[in-house]
Each structure stands twice: as structure tokens, then as C-alpha cells.
Backbone as a ProteinNet text record, in pm:
[ID]
protein_1_A
[PRIMARY]
XXXXXXXXXXXXXXXXXXXXXXXXXXXXXXXXXXXXXXXXXXXXXXXXXXXXXXXXXXXXXXXXXXXXXXXXXXXXXXXXXXXXXXXXXXXXXXXXXXXXXXXXXXXXXXXXXXXXXXXXXXXXXXXXXX
[TERTIARY]
2329.5	2276.3	2264.2	2306.6	2289	2158.8	2097.1	1991.2	2022.3	1932	1961.1	1964.8	2061.7	2039.4	1922.1	1866.8	1742.5	1768.5	1719.1	1754.4	1665.8	1714.7	1635.7	1693.1	1580.4	1580.8	1660.8	1780.8	1855.9	1764.5	1791.8	1716.3	1701.7	1838.1	1846.7	1734.7	1739.1	1668.5	1517.6	1490.9	1369.2	1280.2	1374.6	1337.8	1295.5	1405.5	1392.6	1236.2	1189.6	1112.6	958	963.3	850.4	831.4	956.1	910.8	871.5	911.9	858.3	709.7	653.4	532.6	439.8	501.8	422.5	395	514.5	490	386	399.4	301.8	166.8	142.2	31.2	-43.3	75.6	19.9	-14.3	27.2	-7.4	-188.4	-205.6	-348.4	-418.3	-388.4	-455.5	-468.8	-370.3	-391.7	-470.4	-486.6	-573.6	-727.6	-744.2	-878.2	-912.8	-832.6	-848	-893.5	-838.4	-874	-995.5	-1058.3	-1173.7	-1259.7	-1274.3	-1360	-1361.6	-1252.9	-1273.3	-1363.4	-1337.4	-1409	-1560	-1569.8	-1723.3	-1790.7	-1702.5	-1752.8	-1789	-1710.4	-1723.5	-1847.4	-1909.2	-2037	-2153.8	-2111.4	-2239.9	-2198	-2076.5	-2022.8	-2129.3	-2143.3	-2183.7	-2120.3	-2083.5	-1992.1	-2059.2	-2101.7	-2166	-2091.8	-2093	-1986.5	-2049.9	-2188.1	-2234	-2252.4	-2294.6	-2259.5	-2109.7	-2029.4	-1906.3	-1874.7	-1898.8	-1886.3	-1945.4	-2059	-2139.3	-2136.4	-2036.8	-2012.4	-1890.6	-1979.3	-1888.6	-1767.6	-1801.4	-1694	-1564.7	-1610.1	-1518.4	-1426.8	-1493.1	-1429.4	-1327.3	-1385.7	-1324.8	-1186.6	-1224.3	-1101.9	-990.1	-1028.9	-936	-849.5	-932.2	-869.9	-777.7	-806.2	-688	-572.1	-589.2	-488.8	-396.4	-459.1	-392.1	-296.3	-366.6	-323.5	-180.4	-225	-90.5	24.3	8.4	88.3	191.5	103.7	171.6	246.8	183.1	257.8	377.1	383.5	492.9	608.4	560.3	682.9	741.9	667.1	710.5	806.9	756.8	832.2	957.2	974.6	1100.8	1184.9	1143.7	1240.3	1359	1350.4	1436.5	1506.8	1400	1440.4	1506.7	1552.2	1617.6	1518.7	1509.1	1417.1	1407.7	1527.8	1564.5	1501	1481.2	1412.2	1266.9	1230.1	1092.6	992.3	1039.8	962.4	919.3	1020.2	929.6	828.5	810	701.6	553.3	587	450	376.7	450.9	410.8	302.9	296.8	193.6	49.8	44.5	-93.9	-137.6	-77.8	-145.2	-198.6	-124.8	-186.9	-317.3	-313.7	-432.8	-534.4	-534.1	-626.7	-700.3	-604.9	-661	-727.1	-697.4	-764.9	-896.9	-892.6	-1026.5	-1130.1	-1060.8	-1150	-1235.8	-1141.7	-1180	-1295.2	-1295.2	-1364.3	-1481.9	-1442.9	-1560.3	-1633.3	-1555.2	-1642.9	-1694.9	-1642.8	-1695.5	-1617.6	-1491.9	-1437.6	-1367.1	-1370	-1337.5	-1169.1	-1120.4	-977.5	-963.5	-820.2	-779.9	-624.8	-556.1	-433.6	-333.8	-326.2	-245.7	-264	-365.9	-367.2	-311.2	-353.1	-279.8	-128.1	-67.8	75.4	108.8	54.9	113.5	120.4	27.6	22	128.5	191.8	274.6	425.7	446.3	562.2	610.7	483.7	488	541.9	496.8	513.4	664.2	686.8	840.3	945.5	894.1	988.3	986	897	889.3	1002.8	964.3	1049.7	1221.1	1230.4	1365.9	1446.7	1394.3	1438.4	1460.8	1360	1385.8	1489.7	1502.6	1626.8	1773.8	1774.8	1885.6	1918.7	1865.4	1894.7	1954.4	1963.9	2023.6	2184.7	2214.9	2362.3	2439.3
2012.3	1899.9	1878.2	1802.2	1759.2	1693.6	1743.7	1667.2	1526.7	1423.5	1302.6	1330.2	1246.3	1276.5	1225.5	1314.9	1280.7	1240.9	1116.2	1055.1	1127.1	1144.8	1224.5	1112.9	1116.6	1057.1	1157.1	1097	1201.1	1216.6	1329.7	1370.6	1236.3	1164.6	1082.8	942.4	935.1	811.2	851.6	978.5	1037.2	1010.3	1063.4	1050.3	902.5	809.4	667.5	621.7	658.4	615.2	687.7	802.7	881.1	790.7	748.3	699.6	555.5	485.4	344.8	360.2	455.8	471.7	527.4	613	658.2	516.9	442.6	333.9	231.4	185.1	114.7	184.3	303.4	353.4	345.7	351.1	332.7	180.8	91.3	-34.9	-52.4	2.8	19.8	85.2	191.3	277	227.4	131.7	69.3	-64.8	-103.6	-223	-179.3	-44.1	-1.6	51.9	103.5	143.5	27.5	-82.4	-182.2	-242.6	-252.5	-295.6	-203.7	-62.7	19.4	13.6	1	-19.7	-125.2	-234.1	-350.2	-336.6	-264.2	-236.5	-139.6	-62.1	44.9	-36.5	-120.2	-192.7	-293.8	-302.7	-391.6	-308.6	-183.5	-90.6	-9.3	-64.8	8.4	4.4	143.7	177.9	251	201.4	300.2	439.1	519.5	640.9	745.3	853.6	954.7	1005.4	1054.9	1064	966.5	812.6	701.5	678.8	720.4	693.8	825.1	944.9	1048.4	1045.9	981.6	947.2	838.8	749.2	601.5	643.7	651.5	713.4	622	465.3	356.9	398.5	406.8	398.6	550	647.1	781	768.4	746.6	733.5	639.9	523.4	442.9	465.2	548	611	716	784.3	891.2	832.8	727.2	672.6	643.9	587.2	560.8	690.1	787.5	928.4	949.7	934.5	972.3	882.2	749.2	656.9	683.1	749.2	770.4	903.5	1000.7	1132.6	1088	1003.3	944.6	870.5	794.7	730.7	824.2	913.7	1031	1084.1	1110.6	1176.9	1080.8	950.6	864.2	811.1	829.5	788.7	918.7	1006.9	1128.2	1128.2	1071.2	1046.6	940.7	819.5	678.7	615.7	492.5	400.2	321.7	344.4	253.6	113.4	63.3	-72.5	-136.7	-54.6	-101.8	-64.9	52.8	102.5	-5.5	-5.5	-67.3	-211.8	-292.1	-439	-422.1	-337.5	-314.2	-308.5	-254.4	-245.8	-377	-491.2	-630.6	-651.7	-572	-595.6	-565.8	-489.2	-462.1	-575.9	-671.8	-799.8	-869.8	-858.1	-931.5	-858	-711.2	-672.2	-660.6	-665.4	-678.2	-817.9	-932.4	-1060	-1074	-1004.1	-1027.1	-952.2	-824.1	-744.7	-844.6	-895.3	-988.3	-1096	-1165.6	-1252.4	-1214	-1088.2	-1038.1	-951.5	-877.4	-781.4	-835.1	-881.2	-934.6	-1096.4	-1159.6	-1297.6	-1405.2	-1354.4	-1444.4	-1560.7	-1686.4	-1797.7	-1814.8	-1840.7	-1864.8	-2011.1	-2037.4	-2167.8	-2164.7	-2288.2	-2315.2	-2240	-2225.8	-2156.7	-1996.3	-1954.3	-1794.4	-1758	-1861.5	-1832.2	-1854.4	-1969.6	-1982	-1861.8	-1808.3	-1703.9	-1555.6	-1554.6	-1447.9	-1457.7	-1571.6	-1581.9	-1578.2	-1617.8	-1604.7	-1440.5	-1375.4	-1239.8	-1155.4	-1210.8	-1128.3	-1176.3	-1291.3	-1332.3	-1261.8	-1254.3	-1179.7	-1038.6	-961.1	-831.2	-818.9	-905.9	-893.3	-934.3	-1025.6	-1057.1	-960.8	-881.9	-776	-645.5	-620.2	-510.5	-534.7	-673.4	-691.2	-694.9	-700.7	-729.7	-597.9	-495.8	-363	-280.5	-337.9	-274.3	-268.3	-156.5	-176.6	-216.5
3807.4	3785.6	3615.8	3563.4	3417.9	3373.2	3270.5	3220	3153.1	3165.7	3081.9	2948.8	2849.7	2740.6	2659.8	2594.7	2495.9	2388.8	2343.7	2227.3	2120.7	2021.2	1900.8	1780.4	1672.2	1560.5	1471.4	1402.3	1314.1	1186.7	1127.7	987.5	895.9	860.9	770.4	812.5	938.7	1001.3	987.5	1032.6	1023.8	896.5	770	641.4	601.3	645.4	618.4	676.6	803.4	871.6	814.6	772.2	698.4	563.6	499.1	360.5	389.5	465.7	528.3	539.6	609.6	656.9	519.9	458.4	328.5	227.1	216.2	130.6	152.9	303.6	377.6	341.6	367.5	359.5	189.1	129.1	-23.3	-51.2	26.7	5.3	48.3	142.3	196.9	103.4	68.7	-39.5	-162.6	-208.4	-353.8	-335.9	-218.2	-194	-199.8	-124.5	-125.2	-252.1	-333.6	-464.4	-539.6	-542.5	-633.5	-592.8	-439.2	-411.3	-449.7	-452.1	-496.5	-638.3	-727.3	-869.6	-915.9	-830.9	-844	-826.8	-708.6	-677	-790.7	-827.8	-917.6	-1063.5	-1093.7	-1205.5	-1222.3	-1100.7	-1108.3	-1161.9	-1130.5	-1202.7	-1333	-1392.3	-1510.2	-1644.3	-1694.8	-1802.5	-1885.3	-2018.6	-2093.4	-2128.2	-2057.8	-2068.7	-1971.1	-2041	-1968.9	-1849.3	-1817.6	-1703.8	-1610.8	-1639.8	-1575.3	-1510.2	-1577.4	-1523.2	-1424.4	-1435.6	-1362.6	-1244.7	-1224.5	-1106.1	-1056.1	-1086.5	-1025.7	-924.2	-802	-670.2	-657.1	-643	-604.6	-732.1	-825.4	-925.9	-939.7	-916.1	-930.5	-767.9	-672.4	-527.7	-540.9	-635.5	-606.8	-693.5	-829.1	-897.5	-819.5	-746.5	-648.2	-568.2	-491.9	-404.3	-485.5	-616.7	-695.2	-716.9	-740.5	-759.9	-630	-495.6	-384.6	-366.9	-408.4	-378.8	-483.3	-586	-671.3	-612	-551.2	-512.8	-367.2	-291.5	-170.3	-207.3	-331.9	-358.2	-388.6	-472.7	-501.9	-400.5	-284.7	-163.3	-64.8	-90.8	-17.3	-75.7	-216.9	-272.8	-300.6	-248	-262.8	-169.7	-48.5	60.6	115	15.6	61.4	-39.5	-1.6	-99.2	-177.2	-280.3	-352.9	-366.5	-318.3	-337.8	-185.6	-99.3	30.7	47.7	-18.4	-15	-111.6	-242.8	-344.5	-297.3	-246.2	-229.8	-122.5	-56.7	47.8	-30	-152.6	-243.8	-265.5	-258.6	-248.6	-143.4	-63.6	53.3	-11.6	-106.2	-172.4	-211.5	-272.3	-303.4	-178.6	-55.1	36.1	100.2	106.3	171.1	50.5	-71.6	-158	-159.5	-142.7	-112.8	-7.4	118.1	232	226.8	155.5	134.6	39.3	-36.3	-127.8	-38.8	28.1	144.4	220.2	277.9	396.8	341.5	244.9	190	72.8	-23.5	-131.4	-99.3	-14.5	35.7	-70.2	-145.6	-233.7	-153.4	-216.4	-131.3	-120.1	11.7	33	2.8	-28.1	-77	-38.7	-8.7	25.6	-75.4	-194.3	-284.6	-248.3	-245.9	-210.2	-88.9	16.2	146.1	157.2	101.7	87.6	9.6	-101.9	-176.2	-89.6	6.7	100.9	192.1	239.1	327.5	268.8	118.6	68.5	33.5	3.9	-14.4	114.2	223.9	354.9	381.9	360.5	395.9	295.4	180.9	99.9	118.9	155.3	204.4	282.3	397.4	519	510.7	403.3	368.6	293.6	195.8	113.4	202.5	301.9	426.9	482.4	530.4	640.7	549.6	426.9	344.1	314.5	309.5	278	391	531	622	617.5	640.2	623.1	764.3
[MASK]
++++++++++++++++++++++++++++++++++++++++++++++++++++++++++++++++++++++++++++++++++++++++++++++++++++++++++++++++++++++++++++++++++

């Protein structure tokens, strides 16, 4: 009796999906970083101890550091032309966080911009397929 074929992901395909996941996570980390930095700037004082103890600011910049490290890992095995447009989603998440967390007002132009960014990322992603 033969066993059914098990479908496995090839290493290049696995690396591709890993890169996509890392870049997508970068977009979330970037948006969170921006929100935390904005919060940190609300209590900003140009003094060394005030900066070092400004938790939202320090954590926000830490998220940016993680973001950069993850981008390096994502770009290691992925196609830059397919991965980099996904970074545009950072603008979407940041705007949505501003609406929900900061209570900033929404308007038609911002919302149309979000839709255009999402469509642009999708189109560029589809255009990179072989």
C-alpha cells in the first residue's frame, strides 16, 4: 500500500512566504511605533532623564529597531520589488490607529487614500508573480 503524496512547501516558496509574513509584521510594528512615538511626544521634555524615562518614546523607537531588523531578514531571501510595496500598508494601519486610539477624525479623502494604497499594494503584489 502506498501512502498518499504529502504536499510540502519548497524552500524557495517557504522563504517567500516567510519574507511576506516578516514584511507584513513590519507594517504593524511601524504603525505601533508611530503611535507610541506620538504618545511619547505628548510628554516630551528636552532633558536626558526625561527622554530615557519616556516609556512610550523608548518603546516606540525600539519597535522601529525591530522593524529594521525584520526588514533585513525579509529582504535576505525575498524579491525586494514584491516585498517593499507592502510597507505602504504601514500608512493604512497608522491612519486606522489614529482614528481608533487617538480619536482623530476620519474624512473621505483619508479613506479614499487608504483604499488606493491597499489596491496599489495588491496590484503590485499580483504583478510580481511569474
